[in-house]
C-alpha positions as CSV (number, residue, x, y, z in Angstrom):
1,M,-0.1,0.1,-0.2
2,M,1.5,3.5,-1.0
3,S,1.7,6.3,1.5
4,N,-0.1,9.4,0.9
5,T,3.3,11.0,0.0
6,E,4.3,8.4,-2.7
7,D,2.5,8.1,-5.7
8,N,2.7,4.9,-8.1
9,T,6.5,5.9,-9.9
10,G,7.6,5.8,-5.8
11,Q,8.4,9.5,-5.9
12,R,7.5,11.2,-2.5
13,G,5.2,14.2,-2.3
14,R,2.6,15.7,-4.3
15,P,2.1,13.9,-7.7
16,R,3.3,16.0,-10.7
17,L,0.9,16.2,-13.9
18,E,3.4,15.9,-16.5
19,R,1.3,13.2,-18.3
20,T,-2.1,13.0,-17.0
21,M,-4.8,15.9,-15.4
22,P,-7.2,14.9,-12.6
23,E,-10.5,13.9,-13.8
24,G,-13.0,16.7,-14.8
25,W,-10.2,19.6,-15.2
26,Y,-10.9,19.2,-19.2
27,E,-14.3,19.9,-18.8
28,I,-13.8,22.9,-16.5
29,I,-11.4,24.4,-18.7
30,T,-13.4,23.9,-22.1
31,D,-16.7,24.8,-20.3
32,A,-14.9,27.9,-19.5
33,G,-14.3,28.6,-23.2
34,K,-17.8,27.8,-24.2
35,Q,-19.2,30.4,-21.7
36,G,-16.5,32.9,-23.2
37,K,-15.2,33.3,-19.4
38,H,-11.7,34.7,-18.6
39,I,-9.1,32.4,-18.3
40,T,-8.6,33.2,-14.6
41,D,-12.1,31.6,-13.9
42,F,-10.7,27.9,-14.6
43,L,-7.3,28.8,-13.0
44,I,-9.4,29.9,-9.8
45,T,-11.7,26.7,-9.9
46,L,-9.0,24.3,-10.3
47,G,-6.6,26.3,-7.9
48,I,-3.8,27.0,-10.1
49,S,-1.4,29.4,-10.1
50,W,-0.4,31.6,-13.1
51,D,3.3,30.3,-12.6
52,G,1.8,26.7,-12.3
53,H,-0.6,27.4,-15.5
54,H,2.5,28.0,-17.6
55,A,4.2,25.2,-16.5
56,L,1.6,23.0,-17.0
57,L,1.5,24.4,-20.4
58,K,4.9,23.3,-21.3
59,R,5.3,20.1,-19.7
60,N,1.4,18.4,-19.7
61,T,0.0,18.0,-23.3
62,R,-3.2,17.1,-22.2
63,Y,-3.4,20.4,-20.3
64,S,-2.2,22.3,-23.3
65,E,-4.7,20.4,-25.4
66,A,-7.5,21.7,-23.2
67,V,-6.3,25.2,-22.9
68,N,-5.9,25.4,-26.9
69,E,-9.8,24.1,-27.3
70,Y,-10.7,26.3,-24.2
71,L,-9.3,29.4,-26.6
72,K,-10.7,28.1,-29.8
73,L,-14.3,27.6,-27.7
74,C,-14.0,31.2,-26.0
75,E,-12.9,32.9,-29.4
76,Q,-15.8,31.5,-31.2
77,Y,-18.2,32.5,-28.1
78,W,-17.0,36.4,-28.5
79,Y,-17.7,36.1,-32.2
80,N,-21.0,34.5,-32.1
81,M,-21.8,37.6,-29.6
82,A,-21.5,40.1,-32.5
83,L,-23.2,37.6,-35.1
84,S,-26.0,37.5,-32.9
85,S,-26.2,41.1,-32.2
86,M,-26.3,41.6,-36.0
87,D,-28.9,39.1,-36.5
88,K,-31.2,40.5,-33.9
89,D,-31.6,44.1,-34.6
90,G,-29.2,44.6,-37.2
91,G,-26.3,45.8,-34.7
92,Q,-27.9,48.6,-33.0
93,G,-26.6,48.9,-29.9
94,F,-23.9,46.7,-30.2
95,N,-20.8,48.0,-28.7
96,S,-18.6,47.2,-31.8
97,R,-15.1,49.0,-30.2
98,L,-15.7,47.2,-26.9
99,W,-16.0,44.0,-29.0
100,S,-13.0,45.1,-30.9
101,L,-11.1,45.5,-27.7
102,V,-12.2,42.5,-26.0
103,M,-11.2,40.8,-29.4
104,R,-7.9,42.0,-29.7
105,N,-6.7,41.5,-26.0
106,K,-7.9,38.0,-25.5
107,F,-7.2,36.6,-29.1
108,S,-4.2,38.7,-30.2
109,K,-2.9,35.9,-32.5
110,H,-6.1,36.2,-34.4
111,W,-7.3,39.7,-34.1
112,S,-5.4,42.5,-34.5
113,E,-5.5,46.1,-35.8
114,A,-2.0,47.2,-35.5
115,T,0.3,47.2,-38.5
116,K,3.7,45.3,-37.3
117,V,6.9,46.8,-38.9
118,D,9.6,44.7,-39.0
119,V,13.1,46.9,-38.4
120,T,16.7,45.2,-38.9
121,S,19.9,46.4,-38.7
122,D,21.7,43.4,-38.3
123,G,22.6,44.4,-35.0
124,E,24.1,47.4,-36.2
125,K,23.8,51.0,-34.6
126,L,21.6,53.0,-36.8
127,N,23.8,56.3,-37.7
128,Q,21.9,57.6,-40.4
129,N,19.9,60.7,-39.6
130,P,17.4,60.7,-40.9
131,V,16.8,56.7,-40.8
132,Q,15.1,55.8,-44.1
133,I,13.0,53.0,-43.9
134,E,11.8,50.7,-46.7
135,I,8.2,49.1,-46.5
136,I,7.4,45.8,-47.5
137,K,3.5,45.1,-47.8
138,K,2.5,41.0,-47.8
139,N,0.3,39.6,-50.3
140,I,-2.8,39.3,-48.6
141,D,-3.5,35.8,-50.4
142,N,-0.8,34.5,-48.5
143,I,-2.2,35.5,-45.3
144,L,-5.7,34.4,-45.5
């Protein structure tokens, strides 16, 4: 019989979560996404700190998959909020600026209004005054 401080690998202390997740965690995480809740909602429910969350993302494939599913479902929830508002009354009363802010902040990999400029100098100090900048526009077909 194992003691309370020994897991099935013979290690002492709290069991680590490298390969498994406690039962119910996947559902708690994905349900938060389905409801459009902030990530802190499931972190608090599961008793996970931000540091613990980031560590689990790196070392636990199942947890990382659950968080990716959460993000996808949460983005869908917020996108559907805009769609349902447009269906309901043509968007009257819909706060598009707030919605845009939510989308850009929560889902910055997919939603952005900023134009990013890649400035490289091969590590050399920029000595020219004024500095000349060449703007290279990407082909929109390659992005979509």
